[in-house]
N, C-alpha and C positions, 0 to 999 in steps of 0.2 A: 526683469528688475532693473533698478536704477534708471527709470524713464527720464528724469530730468537730465541726467548726465548723457544719456543717449540722444535726447532731443538737442541738448546743447552742441554735442560734437557733430550731429547731422547738419544743424544749422551752420555751424562753423566750416564744415567741409563743404557745404553747397556755396558759402561765400567765398572760399578760397578757389573753388572751381570756377565761380563766375569771374573772379578776379583774373585767374590765369587765362581763361578763354579770352577775356578782354585784351590782355596783354599780348597774347599770340596774334589776335586779330589786327591789332594796331601794328605789330612788328611786321606781320605779312605784307601789309599794304605798303611798307617801306622797303621790303626785301625785293619786290619786282620792279623792273624798269617800267616806265610810263606806258610804253607801247603794249605791254602784255599785262599790265597791272589788273585789269577787270577779268581777264581769263584766268589769271592766277588766283585771284580772290574768289572767284567762282569755284575753281578746283579746291581751294583750301577749305571753303564753306562746305562743299560737297563731301570732302573727306571727314571733316568734323561731325557732320550729320551721320555719315555711315558708321562712324566709331560710337556715336550715341545709340545708334540702332543695334549694333552687334553687342555692346556691352552686357544687356541684360541675357542675351543668348549665351554669351561665355559664362555668365553666372549660373544659368541653367545647366551647364555642362558638369556641374558637380554632382548631379544625379547619376551620371555615367561613371565618373571617376572623381572622388572628392579632391584630389589635388590638381585637377585639370585647369581650373580657372586660375590658380596661382601659377602654374607652369606657362600658360598663355600670357597672362598679364606681366610675367617676369621675362619671358623670352621676347616679347614684341619690341621693348625698348633696346634690347641687346642686339637683335637683328637689324633694327633700323640704324642703330649707331654703327654696326659693321657695314651696312650698305652705304652710309654716309662717307665712309673712308674711301671708297672706290669712286666717288663723284669726282668729275674733272677739276672742280674748284678746289678740293681738298686733297687730292692725290699728290703724294710726294712733296707736301708743303710742311713747314714747321708751324706749330700752334702758335697762335698770337699770344703775346705776354701781356 
């Protein structure tokens, strides 16, 4: 039920997703030095496509255990944030203000 609301929220979510992807794509290009920019952009695009491929598979995991997609989607950002702490660029440095 509430088809109009669901459709409006789906369109809004898709628009936000496209906007965030564009921002990440532009930021990634500025992040890499010129020497490895094309390699870095290729790797970033590959990882983005890999995430797009695995997202429906994670959603299908709720048939095995209903809370499993929520656990995976919640744990992935936490794990990646913890891994970022140990990068050489961020290890033992204060956060920028």
